[in-house]
VOBA-1610 file (N, C-alpha, C; in pm, whole numbers, padded with zeros to 5 digits, always signed):
BEGIN
Met+01519+00483+00263Met+01409+00575+00176Met+01295+00558+00293Lys+01191+00468+00266Lys+01039+00462+00362Lys+01058+00549+00470Arg+01183+00510+00556Arg+01216+00501+00658Arg+01173+00686+00678Ile+01283+00760+00533Ile+01322+00866+00558Ile+01180+00992+00526Ser+01099+00881+00452Ser+00968+00920+00398Ser+00871+00958+00541Ile+00898+00787+00627Ile+00770+00813+00687Ile+00790+00964+00822Leu+00977+01034+00840Leu+01006+01103+00939Leu+00950+01195+00866Leu+00992+01268+00752Leu+00921+01358+00646Leu+00746+01400+00635Ala+00688+01350+00643Ala+00607+01309+00707Ala+00503+01344+00824Leu+00517+01278+00967Leu+00560+01311+01079Leu+00623+01481+01058Leu+00760+01489+00996Leu+00800+01677+01039Leu+00725+01758+01018Ile+00652+01735+00943Ile+00560+01783+00833Ile+00411+01803+00941Thr+00359+01726+00946Thr+00211+01737+01035Thr+00321+01807+01129Leu+00353+01753+01265Leu+00391+01826+01376Leu+00440+01965+01407Thr+00501+02014+01325Thr+00538+02131+01296Thr+00451+02240+01177Ser+00328+02155+01174Ser+00271+02238+01101Ser+00157+02387+01186Cys+00178+02349+01293Cys+00087+02447+01353Cys+00138+02435+01548Gly+00203+02532+01553Gly+00298+02561+01750Gly+00396+02559+01677Glu+00438+02522+01857Glu+00603+02542+01844Glu+00671+02446+01811Glu+00757+02498+01715Glu+00840+02374+01635Glu+00867+02301+01772Leu+00855+02136+01695Leu+00875+01998+01777Leu+01055+01972+01810Val+01143+01970+01867Val+01319+01898+01823Val+01288+01827+01834Phe+01356+01694+01760Phe+01357+01580+01734Phe+01545+01547+01711Asn+01531+01390+01819Asn+01600+01355+01864Asn+01611+01250+01828Thr+01711+01096+01781Thr+01714+01004+01779Thr+01752+00954+01912Pro+01684+00813+01882Pro+01526+00812+01993Pro+01451+00956+02002Ala+01385+00930+01999Ala+01248+01063+02071Ala+01113+00947+02102Phe+01092+01038+02251Phe+00916+01017+02258Phe+00926+01179+02343Ile+00803+01231+02198Ile+00772+01417+02259Ile+00644+01397+02235Gly+00584+01562+02235Gly+00455+01576+02198Gly+00402+01703+02273Tyr+00286+01723+02295Tyr+00235+01830+02378Tyr+00129+01783+02504Asn+00225+01822+02590Asn+00018+01811+02696Asn-00065+01950+02672Gly-00191+01965+02571Gly-00258+02002+02585Gly-00150+02145+02560Glu-00096+02285+02535Glu-00070+02342+02446Glu+00106+02316+02529Ala+00163+02281+02634Ala+00266+02336+02683Ala+00387+02134+02637Tyr+00513+02171+02623Tyr+00590+02063+02534Tyr+00612+01965+02666Trp+00597+01904+02634Trp+00681+01678+02649Trp+00749+01640+02610Glu+00864+01582+02656Glu+00976+01540+02612Glu+01007+01471+02700Ala+01006+01357+02653Ala+01049+01238+02766Ala+01201+01248+02724Thr+01266+01206+02924Thr+01428+01178+02882Thr+01453+00993+02922Asn+01370+00941+02937Asn+01367+00837+02921Asn+01263+00686+02857Tyr+01281+00639+02790Tyr+01198+00592+02674Tyr+01275+00449+02684Arg+01152+00369+02624Arg+01193+00176+02546Arg+01062+00128+02560Ala+01047-00014+02495Ala+00923-00081+02429Ala+00947-00233+02468Asn+00823-00253+02528Asn+00862-00438+02567Asn+00752-00469+02452Val+00759-00641+02420Val+00661-00648+02382Val+00627-00797+02505Asp+00473-00822+02560Asp+00536-00923+02608Asp+00422-01074+02514Asp+00446-01160+02652Asp+00433-01297+02568Asp+00281-01300+02525Gln+00225-01254+02548Gln+00020-01267+02516Gln+00058-01156+02345Gly+00206-01087+02281Gly+00166-00989+02160Gly+00181-00884+02191Tyr+00145-00859+02331Tyr+00124-00646+02336Tyr+00245-00615+02367Leu+00259-00457+02313Leu+00332-00405+02287Leu+00323-00231+02367Thr+00440-00269+02460Thr+00444-00097+02537Thr+00513-00049+02570Ile+00492+00082+02463Ile+00617+00217+02475Ile+00561+00277+02640Thr+00676+00315+02672Thr+00698+00431+02766Thr+00774+00548+02743Gly+00809+00626+02794Gly+00833+00765+02833Gly+00829+00824+02953Ile+00940+00874+03002Ile+00883+00959+03084Ile+01031+01038+03104Arg+00966+01154+03248Arg+01013+01260+03223Arg+00968+01263+03361Asn+01120+01294+03448Asn+01117+01316+03618Asn+01019+01253+03598Leu+00905+01252+03706Leu+00787+01211+03827Leu+00675+01168+03632Glu+00672+01187+03592Glu+00531+01193+03458Glu+00580+01089+03415Thr+00527+00988+03348Thr+00535+00855+03304Thr+00403+00863+03170Ile+00442+00816+03046Ile+00358+00841+03008Ile+00341+00653+02894Asn+00212+00577+02912Asn+00243+00447+02885Asn+00171+00419+02760Leu+00218+00358+02631Leu+00042+00362+02528Leu+00145+00221+02519Lys-00067+00172+02510Lys-00012-00054+02473Lys-00143-00013+02401Thr-00079-00137+02262Thr-00127-00160+02126Thr-00178-00317+02167Thr-00187-00434+02111Thr-00259-00493+02066Thr-00212-00635+02042Asn-00108-00566+01987Asn+00002-00642+01891Asn+00059-00504+01837Ser+00191-00604+01787Ser+00314-00481+01713Ser+00293-00422+01580Ile+00199-00488+01549Ile+00162-00459+01314Ile+00206-00329+01359Glu+00181-00299+01202Glu+00245-00168+01207Glu+00089-00180+01135Gly+00029-00007+01215Gly-00170+00009+01196Gly-00154+00073+01297Ser-00293+00137+01309Ser-00323+00214+01404Ser-00429+00178+01504Tyr-00441+00130+01617Tyr-00510+00178+01700Tyr-00584+00204+01750Leu-00710+00233+01798Leu-00837+00311+01890Leu-00826+00296+02027Leu-00767+00429+02025Leu-00820+00382+02209Leu-00991+00465+02234Gly-01005+00414+02393Gly-01115+00491+02424Gly-01198+00309+02492Asn-01197+00310+02609Asn-01278+00139+02683Asn-01235+00047+02532Thr-01126+00008+02538Thr-01090-00021+02405Thr-00905-00149+02479Val-00942-00244+02444Val-00780-00311+02462Val-00636-00228+02527Ser-00628-00180+02389Ser-00543-00037+02418Ser-00539+00070+02428Ser-00461+00062+02499Ser-00514+00197+02598Ser-00374+00331+02570Ala-00391+00394+02646Ala-00299+00533+02665Ala-00314+00568+02847Thr-00176+00562+02921Thr-00208+00632+03051Thr-00069+00682+03067Phe-00113+00875+03199Phe-00032+00932+03154Phe-00043+00952+03326Glu+00046+00948+03407Glu+00046+00957+03559Glu+00158+01048+03559Asn+00099+01160+03703Asn+00213+01337+03672Asn+00227+01318+03794Gln+00326+01411+03789Gln+00448+01438+03925Gln+00360+01387+04046Gln+00248+01422+04069Gln+00143+01292+04224Gln+00104+01226+04260Gly+00108+01124+04118Gly+00096+00997+04107Gly-00013+00991+04063Thr-00098+01062+04071Thr-00260+01067+03954Thr-00216+00974+03824Ile-00316+00887+03779Ile-00328+00835+03729Ile-00457+00854+03607Tyr-00380+00895+03477Tyr-00531+00956+03367Tyr-00527+00803+03276Ser-00605+00741+03276Ser-00621+00674+03107Ser-00760+00697+03028Thr-00710+00625+02910Thr-00788+00633+02789Thr-00971+00506+02842Asn-00882+00458+02959Asn-00981+00355+02963Asn-01104+00383+03128Ser-01026+00474+03171Ser-01138+00560+03210Ser-01253+00627+03192Ile-01380+00591+03278Ile-01530+00640+03246Ile-01544+00810+03214Pro-01579+00856+03170Pro-01627+01009+03246Pro-01730+01050+03275His-01710+01072+03431His-01816+01204+03435His-01948+01213+03345Pro-02013+01234+03303Pro-02149+01271+03268Pro-02135+01428+03275Ser-02122+01449+03407Ser-02155+01571+03410Ser-01976+01669+03281Val-01915+01640+03342Val-01811+01628+03234Val-01836+01614+03071Gln-01841+01524+02987Gln-01881+01464+02882Gln-01935+01341+02871Ile-02016+01316+02736Ile-02092+01184+02722Ile-02067+01069+02728Tyr-01938+01122+02594Tyr-01873+01012+02517Tyr-01745+01008+02621Pro-01728+00862+02564Pro-01600+00786+02609Pro-01447+00874+02605Ser-01341+00880+02650Ser-01283+00883+02666Ser-01207+00814+02504Glu-01115+00912+02411Glu-01062+00852+02303Glu-00913+00948+02246Gly-00879+00850+02153Gly-00744+00867+02067Gly-00695+00799+02037Asn-00555+00787+01994Asn-00531+00714+01887Asn-00351+00637+01894Ile-00355+00552+01855Ile-00146+00531+01861Ile-00177+00456+01769Thr-00030+00524+01599Thr-00012+00492+01510Thr+00153+00418+01534Ile+00127+00284+01480Ile+00295+00205+01478Ile+00339+00234+01350Thr+00452+00295+01294Thr+00486+00314+01131Thr+00562+00261+01128Glu+00663+00170+01246Glu+00718+00159+01186Glu+00804+00019+01334Phe+00756-00131+01291Phe+00817-00209+01444Phe+00901-00231+01299Asn+01075-00232+01382Asn+01234-00295+01360Asn+01277-00459+01424Leu+01281-00511+01376Leu+01226-00619+01466Leu+01468-00652+01466Val+01483-00642+01314Val+01636-00613+01308Val+01652-00544+01398Glu+01671-00446+01412Glu+01689-00293+01511Glu+01682-00277+01614Arg+01552-00356+01596Arg+01446-00367+01787Arg+01462-00230+01808Thr+01360-00176+01750Thr+01307-00023+01792Thr+01111-00005+01686Val+01067+00077+01742Val+00918+00096+01780Val+00966+00276+01714Ser+00851+00268+01596Ser+00843+00395+01545Ser+00692+00477+01518Gly+00669+00556+01539Gly+00515+00619+01568Gly+00471+00715+01601Thr+00277+00693+01576Thr+00269+00880+01639Thr+00173+00880+01751Phe+00097+00911+01844Phe+00013+00936+01920Phe-00129+01064+01949Ser-00209+01011+01968Ser-00317+01173+02056Ser-00410+01062+02127Phe-00348+01152+02296Phe-00486+01087+02368Phe-00551+01208+02475His-00637+01118+02491His-00794+01210+02609His-00818+01148+02714Ala-00765+01171+02856Ala-00758+01060+02912Ala-00789+01143+03082Phe-00884+01032+03106Phe-00958+01082+03282Phe-00939+00982+03381Asp-00891+01068+03511Asp-00882+00953+03622Asp-00971+00914+03686Val-00984+00801+03792Val-01031+00739+03766Val-01147+00834+03822Thr-01210+00925+03921Thr-01312+01032+03889Thr-01386+01025+03770Gly-01340+01057+03658Gly-01442+01105+03516Gly-01421+01278+03544Leu-01356+01277+03633Leu-01389+01443+03626Leu-01292+01524+03602Asn-01180+01484+03589Asn-01030+01561+03619Asn-00927+01497+03433Ser-00914+01564+03352Ser-00877+01492+03223Ser-00725+01550+03219Glu-00659+01446+03099Glu-00506+01469+03030Glu-00538+01479+02920Asn-00483+01600+02831Asn-00500+01594+02708Asn-00399+01584+02664Phe-00290+01412+02550Phe-00129+01500+02486Phe-00185+01479+02385Asn-00140+01593+02274Asn-00143+01599+02132Asn-00006+01594+02022Arg-00009+01572+01875Arg+00099+01550+01864Arg+00212+01470+01878Gly+00206+01369+01942Gly+00307+01280+01984Gly+00360+01195+01891Tyr+00455+01208+01920Tyr+00543+01173+01791Tyr+00706+01060+01923Phe+00678+00960+01875Phe+00846+00825+01945Phe+00915+00795+01775Tyr+00989+00803+01817Tyr+01062+00766+01707Tyr+01169+00675+01772Asn+01269+00522+01666Asn+01348+00441+01782Asn+01344+00455+01851Val+01239+00423+01947Val+01216+00392+02066Val+01303+00245+02082Pro+01379+00189+02158Pro+01435+00106+02221Pro+01344-00063+02228Ile+01353-00098+02176Ile+01302-00203+02210Ile+01336-00344+02308Leu+01369-00357+02396Leu+01382-00436+02548Leu+01392-00533+02547Ser+01261-00622+02490Ser+01212-00773+02568Ser+01102-00794+02424Ile+01132-00920+02355Ile+01012-00994+02319Ile+00943-01088+02367Gly+00859-01052+02435Gly+00810-01239+02502Gly+00769-01307+02433Val+00851-01474+02504Val+00830-01598+02439Val+00652-01612+02427Ala+00613-01692+02342Ala+00495-01729+02422Ala+00448-01908+02392Asp+00527-01974+02344Asp+00579-02090+02365Asp+00695-02214+02382Ser+00737-02314+02406Ser+00801-02344+02388Ser+00872-02372+02236Ser+00847-02321+02220Ser+00912-02351+02080Ser+00992-02180+01951Gly+01002-02065+02119Gly+01095-01988+02122Gly+01040-01868+02016Gln+00844-01931+01950Gln+00804-01845+01862Gln+00724-01677+01977Thr+00715-01552+01918Thr+00646-01492+01965Thr+00486-01469+01970Gln+00411-01375+02068Gln+00262-01434+02027Gln+00251-01334+01886Ala+00319-01274+01816Ala+00302-01194+01763Ala+00369-01273+01616Cys+00391-01367+01623Cys+00425-01423+01535Cys+00311-01529+01521Leu+00263-01573+01624Leu+00173-01674+01639Leu+00042-01613+01560Asn+00015-01492+01591Asn-00048-01457+01597Asn-00020-01425+01318Ala+00050-01417+01377Ala+00040-01367+01195Ala+00032-01530+01121Ile+00158-01610+01160Ile+00097-01756+01122Ile-00076-01718+01112Ala-00104-01697+01187Ala-00268-01754+01211Ala-00341-01659+01089Val-00325-01557+01091Val-00372-01496+00975Val-00367-01526+00864Ala-00205-01557+00834Ala-00199-01620+00706Ala-00197-01766+00644Ala-00228-01827+00754Ala-00275-01900+00743Ala-00434-01900+00656Thr-00521-01835+00784Thr-00658-01815+00740Thr-00685-01765+00590Thr-00614-01601+00541Thr-00633-01535+00407Thr-00526-01656+00348Gln-00472-01701+00364Gln-00444-01807+00219Gln-00523-01902+00157Thr-00633-01942+00306Thr-00765-02062+00251Thr-00831-01936+00196Asn-00912-01843+00131Asn-00970-01792+00142Asn-00882-01776-00032Tyr-00799-01759-00012Tyr-00693-01686-00161Tyr-00739-01874-00259Asn-00675-01921-00167Asn-00743-02124-00269Asn-00835-02111-00274Asn-00964-02015-00229Asn-01121-02136-00237Asn-01187-02008-00343Val-01061-01885-00389Val-01139-01743-00498Val-01096-01829-00560Asp-01259-01782-00705Asp-01212-01778-00832Asp-01070-01698-00893Pro-01019-01765-00972Pro-00955-01633-01045Pro-00923-01538-01114Asn-01027-01557-01143Asn-01143-01477-01293Asn-01200-01459-01283Gly-01234-01412-01041Gly-01406-01401-01020Gly-01345-01176-00969Pro-01445-01091-00929Pro-01469-01003-00936Pro-01373-01043-00778Gln-01387-01088-00690Gln-01274-01071-00528Gln-01176-01124-00573Tyr-01118-01146-00671Tyr-00956-01239-00654Tyr-00863-01102-00629Thr-00864-00994-00650Thr-00767-00968-00636Thr-00792-00914-00497Gln-00873-00875-00427Gln-00902-00794-00320Gln-00855-00919-00171Phe-00852-01002-00244Phe-00847-01131-00147Phe-00665-01223-00121Cys-00618-01177-00231Cys-00528-01175-00302Cys-00421-01129-00189Met-00498-00957-00205Met-00400-00851-00191Met-00407-00872-00006Ala-00547-00939+00035Ala-00504-01008+00186Ala-00433-01068+00205Tyr-00401-01162+00179Tyr-00326-01227+00156Tyr-00163-01229+00129Lys-00124-01165+00035Lys+00014-01069+00028Lys-00013-01030+00140Thr-00083-00938+00105Thr-00063-00813+00323Thr+00010-00932+00436Ala-00089-01068+00471Ala-00066-01111+00551Ala+00014-01185+00596Leu+00077-01200+00460Leu+00262-01234+00428Leu+00355-01200+00485Glu+00354-01021+00415Glu+00398-00929+00480Glu+00456-00963+00685Val+00304-00914+00695Val+00332-00873+00844Val+00429-01032+00917Lys+00325-01141+00837Lys+00478-01312+00871Lys+00604-01271+00869Lys+00633-01239+00768Lys+00773-01207+00761Lys+00823-01134+00836Gln+00756-01006+00854Gln+00855-00878+00972Gln+00846-01002+01082Ala+00693-01101+01165Ala+00697-01091+01325Ala+00799-01215+01306Cys+00812-01266+01174Cys+00860-01403+01200Cys+00976-01483+01150Gly+01066-01338+01068Gly+01146-01358+00973Gly+01111-01424+00853Asp+01297-01464+00844Asp+01235-01581+00721Asp+01365-01527+00648Thr+01453-01596+00722Thr+01593-01704+00689Thr+01596-01764+00530Asp+01484-01856+00540Asp+01520-01875+00373Asp+01434-01872+00266Gly+01386-01761+00313Gly+01341-01677+00136Gly+01183-01749+00147Ser+01180-01816+00202Ser+01025-01830+00166Ser+00888-01802+00138Ile+00856-01748+00288Ile+00782-01587+00243Ile+00735-01549+00149Gln+00919-01465+00145Gln+00916-01357-00029Gln+00898-01463-00181Ala+00992-01562-00150Ala+00909-01636-00274Ala+00783-01626-00285Ile+00653-01669-00238Ile+00575-01616-00233Ile+00471-01520-00242Ile+00493-01398-00204Ile+00501-01308-00189Ile+00539-01246-00387Asn+00657-01274-00359Asn+00686-01321-00589Asn+00538-01329-00615Gly+00511-01477-00621Gly+00444-01531-00676Gly+00325-01506-00755Leu+00239-01412-00581Leu+00151-01286-00630Leu+00130-01205-00719Gly+00285-01153-00745Gly+00281-01038-00832Gly+00187-00945-00809Asp+00122-00851-00881Asp+00045-00718-00832Asp-00091-00785-00801Cys-00145-00926-00832Cys-00295-00924-00791Cys-00388-00916-00921Ser-00356-00918-00961Ser-00453-00933-01141Ser-00451-00975-01140Asn-00612-01034-01247Asn-00646-01140-01246Asn-00777-01115-01433
//
């Protein structure tokens, strides 16, 4: 039901203006300016540092979307670790980390990648993107908007250490431990209890997704937190 709701929301957003997009499963599509762009090949990978890269290829053109981890949420672009690049047919690369020439604009490149679903069971990733990227001179740019990827296959998930845990899992464990400490130290009757409880609960949900929960212990803790009211 969650996946259907996300898809309907994306359909409404992406078809609200301009040419109607045609959806396939999986898909990697959007607009380059006002021109419809659809990848014929697509894949995703998570490296051993936990960075997620989603790639769409059309003939000699390539889009790479990179986020600092695979946790569902929004990642801002423009001189940040998360980035988007576009390589055109001539081999020119446009990046959100390239600095625009002052004669063109004084603001940095910009954009957004939103991960709406990272499915470890099916090993697929879905979400949206938009970005304005410049070439190395800062004088020329490419704009992609109403970008959408759905059920793009995750080909590999890097292992961080000998324990067999991915970096995404290790990151989730660390965040869960920090939020647990805050939760344990907050006054159950105080005004901050709900905030700290919800933060811990969210961290556990992320940990469950990133690391798995074969024995149900994480879900048991989540259930025990209830609605976080005091």
